[in-house]
Each structure stands twice: as structure tokens, then as C-alpha cells.
C-alpha positions as CSV (number, residue, x, y, z in Angstrom):
1,M,-15.3,16.5,-4.7
2,A,-14.1,19.3,-2.9
3,A,-12.6,18.8,0.5
4,R,-14.6,20.3,2.6
5,K,-17.2,18.4,3.1
6,S,-19.3,17.0,5.9
7,S,-17.9,12.7,5.4
8,P,-22.5,11.8,6.3
9,R,-23.4,14.3,2.8
10,K,-20.0,12.2,1.1
11,I,-22.2,9.5,1.7
12,R,-25.7,11.1,0.7
13,L,-24.0,12.0,-2.3
14,L,-22.7,9.4,-3.2
15,K,-25.9,7.3,-2.7
16,K,-27.2,9.8,-5.6
17,I,-24.2,8.9,-7.7
18,K,-25.0,5.3,-8.4
19,Q,-29.0,5.8,-8.7
20,N,-28.7,7.5,-10.9
21,S,-26.9,4.7,-12.9
22,A,-28.4,3.9,-16.4
23,V,-30.1,0.1,-16.6
24,P,-27.9,-3.2,-17.0
25,A,-27.9,-4.0,-20.0
26,W,-28.2,-7.6,-18.8
27,I,-31.3,-6.8,-16.7
28,I,-33.0,-5.5,-20.1
29,L,-32.1,-9.2,-22.5
30,K,-33.3,-11.4,-18.8
31,T,-36.4,-9.2,-19.0
32,K,-37.3,-9.3,-22.1
33,R,-36.8,-5.3,-22.6
34,T,-39.3,-4.8,-19.8
35,V,-37.0,-2.7,-17.8
36,R,-35.1,-0.7,-20.3
37,S,-34.8,2.8,-18.2
38,N,-34.4,4.0,-14.6
39,P,-37.6,6.1,-13.0
40,Q,-35.1,7.8,-11.0
41,R,-32.8,9.4,-13.3
42,R,-32.0,12.8,-12.8
43,A,-30.5,15.5,-14.7
44,W,-27.7,17.0,-13.5
45,R,-28.4,20.9,-14.7
46,S,-33.2,20.2,-14.3
47,T,-32.8,19.2,-11.4
48,D,-31.1,20.0,-7.7
49,V,-29.6,17.0,-5.6
50,E,-31.3,18.3,-1.9
51,V,-28.9,16.4,-0.1
52,G,-28.4,19.5,2.8
């Protein structure tokens, strides 16, 4: 990350990074594959983050 960002903006970007992760394997096993994908997944090139 670049140095010239305010800390609230960095926190918002970190939240978006965490939201973009895949569903853990143990959850897929626990739910017997009913939950397989993360509906909040975001493609880094096609959609913008809009955090300001």
C-alpha cells in the first residue's frame, strides 16, 4: 500500500480485502456443500472499491 493514505481509508481497504476472501474449506464441509461460493467476491479489475 502507498504511504499517502489516511488511516481510516486504510482500514476500509483492509475490510474490503478481508471480504474478498474465499469460503473456508471447513465451512463447505460443515454445510455439506450448500455454501460453496462467496457472493461478495469482487474482481479486482472489473469493479471499483469506492472507499474514498
